[in-house]
C-alpha positions as CSV (number, residue, x, y, z in Angstrom):
1,M,-24.6,28.4,10.3
2,K,-22.9,29.8,13.3
3,E,-25.0,30.4,16.5
4,I,-24.7,33.3,18.9
5,N,-26.5,34.4,22.0
6,V,-28.0,37.9,22.3
7,T,-29.6,39.2,25.4
8,G,-32.3,41.9,25.6
9,Q,-35.2,43.1,27.6
10,K,-38.9,43.8,26.7
11,R,-39.8,47.5,26.3
12,T,-43.2,48.8,27.2
13,A,-42.7,52.5,26.2
14,L,-43.0,52.7,22.5
15,G,-42.7,55.6,20.0
16,K,-40.0,58.0,18.8
17,K,-39.4,59.7,22.2
18,A,-39.0,56.4,24.0
19,S,-36.7,55.1,21.3
20,K,-34.5,58.2,21.6
21,E,-34.2,57.7,25.3
22,L,-33.2,54.1,24.8
23,R,-30.4,55.1,22.3
24,K,-29.1,57.6,24.8
25,E,-28.6,54.7,27.3
26,G,-26.7,52.7,24.6
27,L,-29.6,50.5,23.8
28,V,-31.1,49.8,20.3
29,P,-34.9,49.3,19.9
30,C,-35.7,46.0,18.2
31,N,-38.8,44.0,17.1
32,L,-39.2,40.2,17.0
33,Y,-41.7,39.1,14.4
34,G,-42.6,35.6,15.3
35,E,-45.0,32.7,15.4
36,A,-47.6,34.6,17.5
37,T,-50.1,36.3,15.3
38,K,-52.6,39.1,15.7
39,D,-55.5,39.4,13.2
40,G,-53.7,36.9,11.0
41,K,-50.5,38.9,10.8
42,P,-47.2,38.2,12.6
43,A,-47.3,40.0,15.9
44,A,-44.2,42.0,16.9
45,M,-42.5,41.8,20.3
46,A,-40.8,45.1,21.2
47,F,-37.5,44.8,23.1
48,A,-34.2,46.5,23.4
49,V,-30.6,45.2,23.2
50,P,-27.4,46.9,24.2
51,M,-25.3,48.1,21.2
52,S,-22.4,46.1,22.6
53,E,-24.4,42.9,22.1
54,L,-25.5,43.8,18.5
55,R,-22.1,44.9,17.3
56,K,-20.9,41.3,17.1
57,I,-23.8,40.3,14.7
58,V,-24.2,43.6,12.7
59,Y,-20.6,44.5,11.8
60,T,-19.5,41.1,10.4
61,P,-19.6,39.4,7.1
62,H,-20.9,36.2,8.8
63,I,-24.5,35.2,9.2
64,Y,-25.8,33.9,12.5
65,M,-28.6,31.9,13.9
66,I,-29.4,34.0,16.9
67,N,-30.5,32.7,20.3
68,L,-32.4,35.8,21.5
69,I,-32.8,35.8,25.3
70,I,-35.5,38.3,26.2
71,D,-36.2,38.6,29.9
72,G,-35.0,35.0,30.3
73,E,-37.2,33.7,27.5
74,S,-35.4,32.1,24.6
75,H,-36.3,32.6,20.9
76,T,-34.4,31.3,17.8
77,A,-34.2,34.1,15.2
78,V,-32.4,35.6,12.2
79,M,-31.8,39.2,11.5
80,K,-34.4,40.5,9.0
81,E,-33.8,44.2,8.6
82,L,-31.4,46.9,9.9
83,Q,-32.1,50.6,10.0
84,F,-29.1,53.1,10.1
85,H,-29.1,56.8,10.5
86,P,-28.6,58.4,7.1
87,V,-25.9,60.8,8.3
88,T,-24.1,59.3,11.3
89,D,-24.6,55.7,10.1
90,A,-25.5,54.8,13.7
91,L,-27.7,51.7,14.1
92,L,-31.2,52.9,14.9
93,H,-33.4,49.8,14.8
94,V,-33.3,46.0,14.2
95,D,-36.0,43.6,13.1
96,F,-35.6,39.9,13.9
97,L,-37.6,37.0,12.5
98,E,-38.4,34.0,14.7
99,V,-37.7,30.7,13.0
100,N,-38.3,27.0,13.7
101,E,-36.9,23.8,12.1
102,N,-39.9,23.2,9.9
103,K,-40.6,26.7,8.5
104,P,-38.4,27.8,5.6
105,V,-36.7,31.2,6.0
106,T,-35.3,33.5,3.3
107,I,-31.9,34.9,4.2
108,G,-28.9,36.4,2.3
109,I,-25.9,34.0,2.3
110,P,-22.3,35.3,1.6
111,V,-20.7,34.2,-1.7
112,K,-17.3,32.6,-1.6
113,L,-15.4,32.2,-4.9
114,V,-13.4,29.0,-5.1
115,G,-10.4,28.4,-7.4
116,L,-8.4,30.6,-9.8
117,A,-10.4,31.5,-12.9
118,Q,-8.9,30.7,-16.3
119,G,-9.7,34.3,-17.4
120,V,-7.6,35.6,-14.4
121,R,-4.7,33.3,-15.4
122,D,-5.0,34.8,-18.9
123,G,-4.6,38.3,-17.5
124,G,-8.3,39.3,-16.9
125,R,-9.7,40.7,-13.6
126,M,-12.3,38.9,-11.4
127,N,-15.3,41.1,-10.6
128,L,-17.6,40.1,-7.8
129,S,-21.0,41.8,-8.5
130,I,-23.0,40.6,-5.4
131,R,-21.7,39.6,-2.0
132,K,-24.8,37.7,-0.9
133,I,-27.4,35.4,-2.6
134,D,-30.9,35.1,-1.0
135,V,-31.9,31.5,-0.3
136,T,-35.0,29.9,1.1
137,A,-34.7,26.8,3.3
138,P,-35.2,25.6,6.9
139,Y,-32.5,27.3,9.0
140,T,-31.0,24.0,10.0
141,V,-29.7,23.4,6.4
142,I,-28.5,26.9,5.7
143,P,-24.7,27.1,5.2
144,E,-22.3,29.8,6.4
145,H,-21.4,30.7,2.8
146,L,-22.1,29.5,-0.8
147,D,-19.0,28.1,-2.5
148,I,-18.9,29.0,-6.2
149,D,-16.3,27.3,-8.4
150,V,-14.8,29.8,-10.9
151,T,-11.9,27.7,-12.2
152,S,-13.2,27.4,-15.8
153,L,-14.5,31.0,-16.1
154,K,-12.9,32.7,-19.1
155,I,-12.4,36.4,-20.0
156,G,-15.7,38.1,-20.9
157,K,-17.7,35.3,-19.3
158,S,-19.9,35.6,-16.2
159,I,-21.8,33.3,-13.7
160,K,-25.4,34.2,-13.1
161,V,-27.6,33.1,-10.2
162,G,-29.6,30.9,-12.7
163,D,-26.4,28.9,-13.4
164,L,-26.1,27.8,-9.8
165,S,-27.8,25.2,-7.7
166,F,-27.2,24.0,-4.1
167,E,-28.7,20.9,-2.5
168,G,-31.6,21.6,-0.2
169,L,-31.6,25.4,-1.0
170,E,-34.1,27.3,-3.1
171,L,-32.4,30.4,-4.6
172,A,-34.6,33.5,-4.1
173,T,-32.4,36.0,-5.9
174,S,-33.4,36.7,-9.5
175,K,-31.9,34.2,-12.0
176,D,-30.6,37.0,-14.2
177,V,-28.5,38.6,-11.5
178,I,-24.7,38.3,-12.3
179,V,-22.7,36.9,-9.4
180,C,-19.2,37.3,-10.9
181,S,-17.5,37.9,-14.2
182,V,-13.9,38.1,-15.6
183,K,-13.3,41.5,-17.2
184,M,-10.7,42.2,-19.9
185,T,-7.8,44.3,-18.6
186,R,-5.4,46.5,-20.6
187,A,-2.6,44.0,-20.0
188,A,-4.8,41.1,-21.4
189,M,-5.8,43.2,-24.4
190,S,-2.2,44.0,-25.3
191,A,-1.2,40.4,-24.8
192,A,-4.0,39.3,-27.1
193,A,-3.0,41.9,-29.7
194,A,0.6,40.8,-29.5
195,S,-0.3,37.1,-30.1
196,T,-2.6,38.1,-33.0
197,A,0.2,40.1,-34.5
198,E,2.6,37.1,-34.3
């Protein structure tokens, strides 16, 4: 997994008004949920990051291991949740999760289809149903993407999460979820009808 540095500063003023002021200054309110606990629950550290810093990790298909530098203190984290404005689509808030080498983390990994499916060669159309699959593993073994070989996939057939396995990774997405399928197209239907007629 790629690594990236993101720098932020702790925030003391909390609440809607304070968050609004931060956004006016081009900063995004964030929380880091980490190892520290309060009453048995993960305690959140409130901080703010310039939008320019977040842009490189939010608007990308890649997943990153993030080295969060908050007031000079370093934390290894992954992005947990993003909150966008329902109308303007502006980034409102980000939650990060602190990770270590021993503690497994659940994260969505981009899917990469490998090979040309038999069904596509026969005139069908490849349909990718989900772009990411959730996996649980220590962050040190999480890959940048999950390669799925589709070479033998025929028209009308699909690959489900339950059909897949990756060494060292536990798949957290439901086994019944379809990852990709080859759909019949009009061209393939007419070709099939023509060969039947012959």
